[in-house]
VOGU-3710 file (C-alpha; in Angstrom, 3 decimals, decimal comma):
1> xxxxxxxxxx> -8,380/-12,739/10,276  -6,021/-10,070/8,946  -3,607/-10,364/11,880  -3,823/-14,140/12,255  -0,244/-14,676/11,086  2,385/-12,747/13,076  4,970/-13,084/10,285  3,271/-12,978/6,881  1,083/-10,149/5,673  -2,390/-11,344/4,664
11> xxxxxxxxxx> -3,186/-10,301/1,084  -1,682/-13,204/-0,871  -2,988/-16,093/1,265  -6,358/-14,360/1,577  -6,600/-13,997/-2,191  -6,346/-17,773/-2,545  -9,862/-18,028/-1,137  -11,109/-16,802/-4,517  -9,984/-20,063/-6,098  -11,028/-22,113/-3,071
21> xxxxxxxxxx> -14,589/-20,891/-3,493  -14,578/-21,805/-7,182  -12,715/-25,132/-7,241  -12,439/-26,407/-3,665  -9,538/-26,612/-1,230  -6,368/-28,098/-2,680  -2,700/-26,999/-2,881  -2,873/-26,842/-6,675  -6,042/-24,772/-6,494  -4,325/-22,302/-4,153
31> xxxxxxxxxx> -1,499/-21,783/-6,661  -4,054/-21,036/-9,373  -4,504/-17,570/-7,882  -1,223/-16,742/-9,632  -3,237/-16,545/-12,842  -4,773/-13,320/-11,525  -1,431/-11,905/-10,421  0,114/-12,865/-13,768  -2,572/-10,884/-15,586  -1,994/-7,899/-13,290
41> xxxxxxxxxx> 1,776/-7,997/-13,828  1,565/-8,275/-17,617  -1,005/-5,486/-17,989  0,885/-3,177/-15,633  4,197/-3,917/-17,368  2,647/-3,046/-20,711  1,260/0,152/-19,214  4,649/1,243/-17,893  6,357/0,594/-21,228  3,573/2,313/-23,144
51> xxxxxxxxxx> 3,776/5,451/-21,014  7,537/5,686/-21,444  8,045/4,944/-25,131  4,746/3,847/-26,667  2,953/0,541/-27,407  6,002/-1,122/-28,995  8,066/-0,861/-25,813  5,075/-2,036/-23,799  4,782/-5,200/-25,889  8,517/-5,842/-25,719
61> xxxxxxxxxx> 8,489/-5,456/-21,940  5,577/-7,897/-21,625  7,320/-10,429/-23,856  10,568/-10,230/-21,879  8,746/-10,640/-18,570  6,640/-13,560/-19,791  9,640/-15,630/-20,925  11,919/-15,040/-17,930  12,657/-18,544/-16,585  12,494/-17,528/-12,931
71> xxxxxxxxxx> 9,221/-15,672/-13,427  7,697/-18,642/-15,271  8,869/-21,002/-12,535  7,557/-18,836/-9,680  4,108/-18,727/-11,267  3,762/-22,448/-10,417  4,413/-22,004/-6,700  2,388/-20,567/-3,854  5,027/-18,002/-2,891  4,528/-14,406/-1,809
81> xxxxxxxxxx> 7,160/-13,161/-4,259  5,058/-13,751/-7,366  2,214/-11,659/-6,001  4,737/-9,109/-4,748  6,163/-8,629/-8,251  2,667/-8,105/-9,659  1,577/-5,639/-6,983  4,807/-3,613/-7,128  4,484/-3,365/-10,911  0,852/-2,298/-10,653
91> xxxxxxxxxx> 1,641/0,327/-8,021  4,496/1,800/-10,066  2,222/1,990/-13,113  -0,511/3,727/-11,118  2,085/6,106/-9,692  2,980/7,135/-13,253  -0,690/7,672/-14,136  -1,119/10,237/-11,349  0,968/12,752/-13,369  2,737/13,967/-10,274
101> xxxxxxxxxx> -0,399/13,545/-8,116  -2,363/16,002/-10,252  -5,145/13,490/-10,918  -7,229/12,917/-7,794  -8,917/9,692/-8,894  -5,717/7,988/-9,989  -3,887/9,240/-6,900  -6,434/7,538/-4,665  -6,279/4,338/-6,720  -2,488/4,495/-6,351
111> xxxxxxxxxx> -2,871/4,874/-2,582  -5,185/1,853/-2,462  -2,735/-0,209/-4,533  0,171/0,914/-2,360  -1,650/-0,190/0,776  -2,463/-3,586/-0,739  1,148/-3,994/-1,884  2,362/-3,355/1,658  -0,042/-6,102/2,761  1,473/-8,488/0,201
121> xxxxxxxxxx> 4,929/-8,711/1,790  6,834/-6,698/4,358  9,718/-5,958/1,986  7,497/-4,218/-0,580  8,444/-0,750/0,665  12,061/-1,381/-0,406  10,966/-1,549/-4,045  8,529/1,364/-3,940  10,281/4,066/-1,958  12,594/4,891/-4,891
131> xxxxxxxxxx> 9,844/5,447/-7,504  7,718/7,474/-5,069  10,631/9,746/-4,122  11,560/10,104/-7,800  8,066/11,351/-8,677  8,085/13,759/-5,730  11,440/15,214/-6,793  10,819/15,246/-10,557  7,554/17,137/-10,207  9,024/19,560/-7,646
141> xxxxxxxxxx> 6,439/18,771/-4,983  8,671/19,652/-2,013  9,143/23,335/-3,026  5,419/23,553/-3,757  4,659/22,162/-0,320  6,892/24,768/1,356  5,206/27,591/-0,550  1,776/26,278/0,417  2,697/26,065/4,110  3,946/29,659/4,056
151> xxxxxxxxxx> 0,792/30,809/2,279  -1,497/29,129/4,803  0,424/30,574/7,740  -0,089/34,072/6,335  -3,874/33,728/5,966  -5,410/33,670/9,407  -8,983/33,245/8,193  -8,076/29,884/6,652  -7,455/28,327/10,062  -11,167/28,287/10,859
161> xxxxxxxxxx> -11,874/26,339/7,657  -8,984/23,970/8,354  -10,293/23,229/11,844  -13,803/22,649/10,484  -12,450/20,185/7,936  -10,390/18,469/10,627  -13,461/17,973/12,837  -15,428/16,563/9,902  -12,540/14,278/8,963  -12,420/12,886/12,509
171> xxxxxxxxxx> -16,115/12,113/12,265  -15,704/10,407/8,885  -12,622/8,455/10,028  -14,520/7,020/12,974  -16,610/4,759/10,721  -13,873/2,627/9,061  -11,948/2,358/12,328  -15,056/1,109/14,146  -15,933/-1,332/11,336  -12,522/-2,990/11,735
181> xxxxxxxxxx> -12,229/-2,732/15,512  -15,649/-3,594/16,901  -16,014/-7,125/15,438  -12,451/-7,937/16,581  -12,430/-6,466/20,089  -11,645/-9,781/21,733  -8,756/-10,613/19,409  -7,326/-7,104/19,765  -6,851/-7,627/23,499  -4,105/-10,157/22,796
191> xxxxxxxxxx> -2,101/-7,748/20,634  0,675/-5,482/21,912  -1,096/-2,150/21,311  -4,483/-3,455/22,404  -7,283/-0,902/22,388  -4,835/1,812/21,322  -5,105/0,297/17,841  -8,592/1,755/17,505  -7,354/5,313/18,024  -4,385/4,802/15,695
201> xxxxxxxxxx> -6,648/3,507/12,909  -9,103/6,321/13,591  -6,429/8,992/13,184  -5,061/7,443/9,980  -8,537/7,197/8,458  -9,292/10,766/9,539  -6,064/12,021/7,943  -7,004/10,421/4,614  -10,524/11,873/4,852  -9,145/15,320/5,684
211> xxxxxxxxxx> -7,216/15,567/2,422  -10,207/14,254/0,484  -12,202/17,218/1,770  -9,706/19,752/0,401  -9,809/21,127/-3,169  -7,964/18,946/-5,665  -4,242/19,528/-6,240  -0,924/17,628/-6,097  -0,206/18,815/-2,562  -3,547/17,390/-1,491
221> xxxxxxxxxx> -3,537/14,157/-3,480  -0,054/13,018/-2,421  -0,680/13,071/1,359  -4,216/11,770/0,838  -2,961/8,796/-1,184  -0,172/8,049/1,288  -2,498/8,221/4,315  -4,933/5,928/2,519  -2,112/3,448/1,954  -0,868/3,798/5,537
231> xxxxxxxxxx> -4,339/3,251/6,968  -4,859/0,119/4,926  -1,417/-1,320/5,652  -1,667/-0,482/9,354  -4,377/-3,115/9,835  -1,513/-5,629/9,934  1,630/-3,599/10,654  0,331/-1,830/13,747  -1,412/-4,947/14,997  1,837/-6,921/14,660
241> xxxxxxxxxx> 4,223/-4,068/15,434  6,397/-6,054/17,868  6,881/-9,001/15,504  7,577/-6,637/12,611  10,246/-4,632/14,471  11,861/-7,751/15,886  12,227/-9,312/12,446  13,494/-6,088/10,896  16,200/-5,884/13,561  17,039/-9,583/13,264
251> xxxxxxxxxx> 17,058/-10,128/9,504  17,951/-6,575/8,522  20,713/-5,927/11,045  21,495/-9,238/12,754  20,500/-7,952/16,201  20,229/-10,808/18,742  20,598/-13,366/15,958  20,922/-16,808/17,613  23,081/-17,970/14,675  25,483/-15,050/15,058
261> xx> 24,777/-13,516/11,642  25,477/-9,808/11,132
//
C-alpha cells in the first residue's frame, strides 16, 4: 500500500517489485532495480549537458557521473538516495524540455516526473525548488501571470466559461480520487485526515484537470504540471501528514528532539 510506511515514501521500494517478479525475492535482487535508475540518471544527465552546450558536454557529464566513486558505490546498495539522484536529474531535464512551460506535452510529463520524485524521498523538494523557480523567473512567467489575471478580471463574459470549465474539472477529478479512495476506505480510517483525504485528492485532481481544459500556454501548463505533481505526491504526503510534519520539525529544526539536537 502507498501509505504503508509512515516514514519512507513508496516509489523506490515499490519499484523493487519489478525485479522480484523477474528473479524472485532476495536482497541482491532488490538492489538490481538500481540498473533502471542508473540508466535514467545517465540518459537524463546526457540530455541536460546536450541542451546546454551540445553532445560533447553531454558525453563528458555522463562520463564524470559514471566514474564518481560515491555514485558507483551507492549503485550497489538498496538506498533511497540512488533513486533520488536519478529522479531529480530526470525531472530537471524534463523541466528544461518544457521551454518555459510552452510545450504542453512535456510540461505534463515534467509534472508526472516531479510527482514521482516527491514520492522517492521527502527531501527531493530541496533539490528541485531552485531549478523550478529559476525557470519561472528566467522566462518571466510571473509578470505574464499578473497581466493574464488583470485581463480576465476585465472580461466579464469569460467568467461563465471559467465556471463551466471548473464544473467539468470537478467531474473529471472525481474519477481518480475515487479509484484511490474506494478500495482503501478501511485503511484510510486509521489515518489522521480520514475521509477528508478523499475531498483533498478530488480537489487536487480537479485543479489539474481544469488547466488541461484551457487553451495551451505557459500560464496554463505551469499550474497544470504542478497540480499534477501535487496530486500524485499527496497520495503519501497528505495521508502521512502528521508523521511528515513531525519529522520536518524534529530533523529540520530540532523541535522536541530527545537527544537535545538543534
